[in-house]
C-alpha positions in Angstrom: -10.0 20.4 -27.2 -6.8 18.5 -25.8 -6.6 21.2 -22.5 -10.5 20.2 -22.2 -9.6 15.9 -22.3 -6.7 16.2 -19.5 -8.7 18.2 -17.2 -11.6 14.7 -17.8 -9.2 12.4 -17.3 -7.3 14.0 -14.5 -11.1 14.5 -12.7 -11.8 10.8 -12.8 -8.8 9.5 -12.2 -9.4 12.2 -8.8 -12.9 10.9 -8.6 -11.3 6.7 -9.0 -8.5 7.4 -6.5 -11.1 8.5 -3.9 -13.7 5.4 -4.4 -10.5 3.0 -4.2 -9.0 4.5 -1.0 -12.4 4.4 0.6 -13.3 0.9 -0.6 -9.6 -0.3 0.5 -10.4 1.2 4.2 -14.2 -0.4 4.7 -12.6 -4.0 3.8 -11.1 -4.4 6.3 -15.0 -3.5 7.7 -16.8 -5.5 5.7 -17.2 -8.2 3.5 -18.8 -7.0 0.4 -19.6 -8.3 -4.0 -22.3 -7.2 -6.2 -23.0 -9.9 -9.3 -24.2 -9.5 -12.9 -26.3 -12.2 -14.0 -26.7 -12.5 -18.2 -28.4 -15.4 -19.4 -28.1 -15.3 -23.2 -27.3 -16.9 -25.2 -25.5 -19.3 -22.2 -25.7 -18.2 -18.2 -23.2 -15.9 -17.1 -22.2 -14.0 -14.1 -19.9 -11.7 -13.4 -19.1 -10.8 -10.0 -17.0 -7.8 -8.2 -16.2 -8.3 -4.0 -14.2 -6.4 -1.6 -12.3 -8.4 0.4 -9.5 -7.1 3.0 -6.8 -5.8 1.4 -8.2 -6.8 -2.1 -11.0 -6.0 -4.8 -12.2 -8.9 -6.4 -13.3 -10.4 -9.7 -15.0 -12.9 -11.1 -16.4 -14.7 -13.8 -18.3 -17.8 -14.0 -19.6 -20.1 -17.1 -22.2 -22.6 -16.8 -23.3 -24.7 -20.2 -23.7 -27.5 -18.6 -26.1 -27.5 -15.0 -24.6 -28.7 -12.3 -26.3 -32.0 -10.0 -28.7 -30.8 -7.2 -26.9 -30.6 -3.8 -28.9 -30.2 -1.4 -26.2 -29.2 1.1 -25.3 -26.2 -0.2 -28.8 -25.3 -1.8 -27.3 -22.8 -4.6 -29.2 -23.0 -7.5 -28.5 -22.3 -10.9 -27.3 -19.0 -13.0 -30.2 -19.1 -14.8 -32.0 -18.8 -11.6 -30.3 -15.7 -10.4 -31.7 -12.6 -10.2 -30.8 -9.4 -13.0 -28.6 -8.0 -9.8 -27.6 -9.8 -6.7 -25.1 -7.7 -4.2 -24.4 -9.5 -0.7 -22.4 -7.2 2.5 -21.2 -8.2 6.0 -18.8 -7.7 8.6 -15.6 -9.1 8.4 -15.6 -11.8 11.4 -12.8 -11.5 14.1 -9.5 -13.8 13.7 -7.0 -15.1 16.4 -3.8 -13.2 16.0 -2.6 -16.9 14.4 -4.6 -16.3 11.2 -3.9 -14.0 8.4 -7.1 -12.4 7.3 -5.7 -12.9 3.4 -5.5 -15.7 4.0 -8.6 -16.7 5.6 -10.1 -15.3 2.0 -7.8 -17.3 -0.2 -9.9 -20.3 -1.8 -8.9 -23.9 -0.5 -8.7 -26.9 -2.8 -8.6 -25.3 -5.5 -5.6 -24.5 -8.4 -4.2 -21.3 -7.7 -1.8 -19.3 -8.3 0.3 -16.1 -6.5 1.9 -13.4 -8.0 2.9 -9.9 -6.2 0.0 -10.0 -4.4 -2.9 -11.3 -6.9 -4.5 -14.0 -6.9 -5.4 -16.0 -10.2 -8.2 -18.9 -8.7 -10.2 -21.8 -11.1 -12.9 -22.3 -9.6 -13.7 -24.9 -12.4 -15.3 -27.7 -11.7 -13.7 -30.4 -13.4 -16.7 -33.0 -14.0 -18.6 -30.0 -16.1 -17.4 -29.5 -19.7 -18.4 -26.3 -20.8 -18.6 -24.7 -16.9 -15.9 -22.4 -15.8 -15.0 -20.5 -13.3 -12.2 -18.0 -12.6 -11.6 -15.0 -10.3 -8.7 -12.8 -9.8 -7.6 -10.7 -7.1 -6.4 -7.5 -7.6 -4.6 -6.3 -4.0 -6.1 -2.2 -3.5 -2.9 -1.0 -3.4 -1.9 -1.0 -6.8 -5.0 0.1 -8.1 -4.4 3.2 -5.3 -1.0 4.1 -7.4 -1.9 3.4 -10.6 -4.7 6.1 -9.4 -2.8 8.2 -8.5 0.1 8.6 -10.9 -2.3 11.4 -13.9 -2.8 13.0 -10.3 1.3 13.3 -9.0 2.2 13.9 -12.4 -0.2 17.0 -13.3 1.0 18.7 -9.4 4.6 17.9 -11.0 4.2 19.9 -14.2 2.3 23.2 -11.8 4.8 22.6 -9.6 7.5 23.3 -12.7 5.6 26.0 -14.1 5.3 28.2 -10.7 8.9 27.8 -10.2 9.9 29.4 -13.5 6.9 31.9 -13.4 9.0 33.1 -10.1 11.6 32.7 -11.0 11.0 34.7 -14.5 9.8 37.5 -12.0 12.6 38.1 -9.8 15.0 38.1 -12.4 16.3 34.4 -11.6 17.6 31.9 -13.6 14.9 30.0 -14.7 17.5 26.9 -14.5 19.5 27.4 -11.1 17.8 29.9 -9.4 20.8 31.9 -9.3 20.6 35.6 -9.4 20.5 38.0 -12.4 20.0 41.1 -11.5 23.1 42.4 -12.7 23.2 40.8 -15.8 22.2 41.9 -18.9 20.1 40.3 -21.6 21.5 37.8 -23.6 25.1 36.9 -21.3 24.6 33.9 -19.7 24.4 33.0 -16.6 27.3 32.6 -14.6 26.3 29.3 -12.6 24.4 27.1 -15.5 25.6 29.0 -19.3 21.2 29.6 -19.5 20.8 32.9 -21.3 19.6 36.0 -19.7 16.2 36.7 -21.1 14.6 40.0 -21.9 13.2 41.9 -19.2 9.3 42.0 -19.3 7.6 45.2 -18.2 4.0 45.4 -17.2 1.5 47.4 -19.3 0.0 50.0 -18.1 -3.5 51.0 -19.8 -4.0 54.8 -19.7 
């Protein structure tokens, strides 16, 4: 059961690693997001966006309906469909403007740390309403999902090396040639005990 669970986690990590890599590359060509609207008990909006180099997680809650804004024509959350998607090309910018700074909001409280960006879009005049977003660099997600595959590959490499050394009568610790030493002796290089010789069994 434990081995099966490890294989499942490894498979999921590899899928997430491939998905994050593809989304990271695609983020520099297309800006995309998907939104889930929940209307009970209060209207809430959960968003997942992909922008150049970053994954954006957003949460909005609308307890007090905002005043009408004809210039923006933004509907209240209660009027949003269950699922909303958006996709568009990343605009071409002049060399003097960074693509990362272009997608950072302006005029709202914002905190940056090691590539992470925490933004508070909450309007002050409307109590009970909140709007937050967290931007996570794709690089960190790539490293996170690569830990388990790299750890598995490292252990498989150690296991293969150990079996190879046992098969060719080499020290399992340092690789010293032990063919001239009897089982039970110590390796001249590191002091590891020489294992007994395992002879293959022949079937009659």
